[in-house]
C-alpha positions as CSV (number, residue, x, y, z in Angstrom):
1,M,6.1,46.2,-5.9
2,T,8.4,43.2,-5.6
3,P,10.6,41.2,-8.1
4,H,7.6,38.8,-8.5
5,N,4.7,41.2,-8.4
6,H,4.2,44.7,-10.0
7,A,0.8,45.4,-8.4
8,K,0.6,48.7,-6.6
9,P,-0.5,49.1,-2.9
10,G,-4.3,48.8,-2.8
11,D,-4.6,46.7,-6.0
12,Y,-5.5,43.6,-4.1
13,A,-8.5,43.0,-1.9
14,E,-7.9,41.7,1.6
15,A,-9.3,38.3,0.6
16,V,-7.7,36.2,-2.2
17,L,-8.1,32.9,-3.9
18,L,-4.9,31.1,-4.7
19,P,-4.9,28.6,-7.7
20,G,-1.6,27.2,-8.7
21,D,-2.2,27.6,-12.5
22,P,-2.0,31.1,-13.9
23,L,-4.6,30.2,-16.6
24,R,-7.0,29.0,-13.8
25,A,-6.6,32.4,-12.2
26,K,-7.5,34.0,-15.5
27,W,-10.5,31.6,-15.8
28,V,-11.7,32.4,-12.3
29,A,-11.4,36.2,-12.9
30,E,-13.3,36.0,-16.2
31,T,-15.9,33.5,-15.2
32,F,-16.8,34.6,-11.7
33,L,-15.6,38.2,-10.9
34,K,-17.3,41.4,-11.9
35,D,-15.1,44.2,-13.3
36,A,-12.0,42.0,-12.9
37,K,-8.8,43.9,-13.4
38,L,-5.4,42.4,-14.1
39,V,-3.0,43.6,-11.3
40,N,0.0,41.4,-11.8
41,S,1.5,39.6,-14.8
42,V,5.2,39.2,-13.8
43,R,6.4,35.8,-15.0
44,N,2.9,35.2,-16.2
45,C,1.8,34.4,-12.7
46,L,-1.4,36.3,-13.1
47,G,-3.3,38.2,-10.5
48,Y,-6.7,39.9,-10.7
49,T,-9.0,41.9,-8.5
50,G,-12.8,42.3,-9.0
51,T,-16.0,41.7,-7.0
52,W,-18.1,38.7,-6.1
53,N,-21.7,39.6,-5.1
54,G,-20.6,43.2,-4.7
55,K,-17.7,42.4,-2.4
56,P,-14.0,42.9,-3.4
57,V,-11.9,39.8,-3.8
58,S,-8.7,38.9,-5.7
59,V,-7.3,35.8,-7.3
60,Q,-3.5,35.3,-7.7
61,A,-1.7,32.3,-9.2
62,T,1.0,30.9,-7.0
63,G,2.8,28.5,-9.4
64,M,3.4,24.8,-8.6
65,G,4.7,23.6,-5.2
66,Q,5.5,25.0,-1.8
67,P,8.6,27.1,-2.7
68,S,6.7,29.0,-5.4
69,L,3.6,29.5,-3.3
70,S,5.7,30.7,-0.4
71,I,7.1,33.6,-2.4
72,Y,3.7,34.8,-3.4
73,V,2.0,34.3,-0.1
74,H,4.8,36.0,1.8
75,E,4.6,39.0,-0.4
76,L,0.8,39.1,-0.5
77,I,0.7,39.2,3.3
78,N,3.7,41.4,4.1
79,V,3.8,43.8,1.1
80,Y,0.1,44.0,0.1
81,G,-1.6,43.4,3.5
82,L,-3.8,40.4,2.6
83,K,-5.7,38.9,5.6
84,K,-7.6,35.9,4.1
85,L,-6.1,33.4,1.7
86,I,-7.9,30.4,0.3
87,R,-6.1,28.0,-1.9
88,I,-8.2,26.4,-4.6
89,G,-7.0,23.4,-6.6
90,T,-7.1,19.8,-7.4
91,C,-5.7,16.9,-5.5
92,G,-5.2,13.1,-5.5
93,G,-7.2,10.9,-3.2
94,L,-5.5,8.6,-0.7
95,N,-8.7,7.1,0.8
96,A,-11.4,5.1,-1.2
97,A,-14.2,6.9,0.7
98,V,-13.2,10.1,-1.1
99,K,-14.8,9.9,-4.5
100,V,-13.8,11.9,-7.6
101,R,-15.5,15.3,-7.7
102,D,-15.6,15.3,-3.8
103,L,-14.2,18.3,-2.0
104,I,-11.4,18.0,0.5
105,L,-11.3,20.8,3.1
106,A,-7.8,20.5,4.5
107,Q,-8.1,20.8,8.3
108,G,-4.4,20.1,8.6
109,S,-1.5,19.5,6.2
110,S,1.3,17.0,6.7
111,T,4.4,17.3,4.5
112,D,7.6,15.7,3.3
113,S,9.1,19.1,2.7
114,T,11.8,20.7,4.8
115,I,10.3,24.1,4.0
116,V,8.2,23.8,7.2
117,K,10.6,21.7,9.4
118,D,13.6,24.0,8.9
119,G,11.9,26.9,10.6
120,F,11.3,25.1,14.0
121,G,14.5,23.4,15.1
122,A,13.7,20.4,17.2
123,F,10.0,20.9,17.0
124,N,7.5,19.4,14.5
125,F,5.1,22.2,13.8
126,A,1.6,21.1,12.8
127,P,0.2,23.4,10.0
128,I,-3.6,23.8,10.3
129,A,-6.4,25.8,8.7
130,D,-8.1,28.7,10.2
131,Y,-11.1,27.3,12.1
132,G,-13.5,30.0,11.1
133,L,-12.8,29.6,7.4
134,L,-13.0,25.8,7.7
135,R,-16.3,25.9,9.5
136,S,-17.7,28.3,7.1
137,A,-16.7,26.2,4.1
138,A,-18.1,23.0,5.7
139,D,-21.4,24.8,6.6
140,K,-21.8,26.2,3.1
141,A,-20.9,22.9,1.4
142,E,-23.4,21.1,3.6
143,A,-26.1,23.7,2.7
144,K,-25.4,23.3,-1.0
145,G,-25.6,19.5,-0.8
146,M,-22.0,19.1,-1.9
147,R,-20.0,16.0,-1.1
148,Y,-17.0,17.0,1.1
149,H,-14.5,15.6,3.5
150,V,-12.7,17.4,6.3
151,G,-9.3,15.9,7.1
152,N,-5.5,15.9,6.8
153,M,-3.9,16.7,3.5
154,L,-0.4,15.8,2.4
155,S,1.6,18.6,0.8
156,S,4.3,16.7,-1.1
157,D,7.4,18.1,-2.9
158,I,7.4,14.9,-5.0
159,F,4.9,14.2,-7.8
160,Y,6.6,11.2,-9.3
161,H,7.6,8.9,-6.4
162,V,10.3,6.2,-6.9
163,E,7.7,3.7,-5.6
164,P,4.6,3.9,-7.7
165,G,1.0,4.2,-6.5
166,M,0.1,4.1,-2.9
167,A,3.5,2.7,-1.9
168,G,5.0,6.2,-2.0
169,Y,2.8,7.4,0.8
170,G,3.9,5.0,3.5
171,R,1.8,5.0,6.7
172,L,0.1,8.3,6.0
173,P,-3.2,7.0,4.6
174,S,-3.6,4.6,7.6
175,H,-3.2,7.7,9.9
176,G,-6.1,9.6,8.3
177,V,-4.4,11.5,5.5
178,I,-7.0,11.6,2.8
179,G,-5.6,13.6,-0.1
180,V,-2.3,14.8,-1.6
181,E,-1.4,18.1,-3.3
182,M,1.7,20.3,-3.2
183,E,1.1,23.6,-1.4
184,S,-1.1,23.6,1.8
185,A,1.5,23.0,4.5
186,A,3.5,26.1,3.4
187,L,0.4,28.2,3.1
188,Y,-0.8,27.3,6.7
189,T,2.7,27.8,8.1
190,L,3.0,31.3,6.7
191,A,-0.5,32.2,7.7
192,A,0.3,31.2,11.3
193,R,3.6,33.0,11.2
194,F,2.1,36.3,10.1
195,G,-1.3,36.0,11.9
196,V,-3.6,35.8,9.0
197,K,-6.3,33.3,8.0
198,A,-5.9,30.5,5.4
199,L,-7.7,27.5,4.1
200,T,-7.2,24.9,1.3
201,V,-10.2,23.7,-0.7
202,C,-9.5,21.0,-3.3
203,T,-11.5,18.9,-5.7
204,M,-10.3,15.3,-5.8
205,T,-9.7,14.5,-9.4
206,D,-7.9,11.1,-9.3
207,C,-8.0,8.5,-6.7
208,L,-4.7,6.7,-6.1
209,V,-6.5,3.8,-4.3
210,T,-9.1,2.9,-6.9
211,G,-7.6,4.4,-10.1
212,D,-10.8,6.5,-10.7
213,E,-10.2,9.7,-12.6
214,I,-12.5,12.6,-13.4
215,D,-13.2,13.4,-17.1
216,A,-12.6,16.9,-18.6
217,E,-16.3,17.9,-18.5
218,A,-16.9,16.8,-14.9
219,R,-13.6,18.5,-13.9
220,Q,-14.8,21.8,-15.2
221,T,-18.3,21.5,-13.5
222,S,-16.7,20.5,-10.2
223,L,-14.2,23.3,-10.3
224,K,-17.0,25.8,-10.8
225,D,-18.8,24.5,-7.7
226,M,-15.6,24.7,-5.7
227,V,-14.7,28.2,-6.8
228,A,-18.2,29.5,-6.0
229,L,-17.9,28.0,-2.6
230,A,-14.5,29.5,-2.0
231,L,-15.6,32.9,-3.1
232,D,-18.6,32.8,-0.7
233,V,-16.2,31.9,2.1
234,A,-13.6,34.5,1.1
235,T,-16.2,37.4,1.0
236,E,-18.2,36.5,4.0
């Protein structure tokens, strides 16, 4: 147990899905998992364990942003022994070729946060996904006929930039950064530090280039497809 998690040893499976929103964790557990059991509710950052296609898997909310995610991921790895961590969430689009409802599989994650930089002194560490998880997700998305993109994600600590729209992202889009969210760089850095596997799978819900946005019904359907894909990868 930790100040942020009252689960007991063995309450989590070795593979976990990591949404930011606690209510999304609850929705995943109730919608997809069989015999889901609540294992953590400290600060209402909900965690559950159940099975998917007969295989054990957990889902744990991480809260919003890299500092919050880092607390939960550090503890899941070092206290509870998790080995495979897949972030599921939504993101903004920074490339017009990425359409709303498309998946972004984050091969790497750039960041404006010092949460990664401060750990490496003079070096600029490049946080990247586990190749095995990335390849599995791409193969499964391809087989299911899902629209997906593999590329560089931006994990930003800033949601409301001083400069509106695309101006707040500088040269990143012209260097192949195709989406923006708030967690992946810290996830990948911690996974590398502690020798475990991690991947981020996001549904693009609003494009900052075109202004296109997903409606509520399409968002729910797209999230179902994304979660089922992530569960297949997590339990492989």
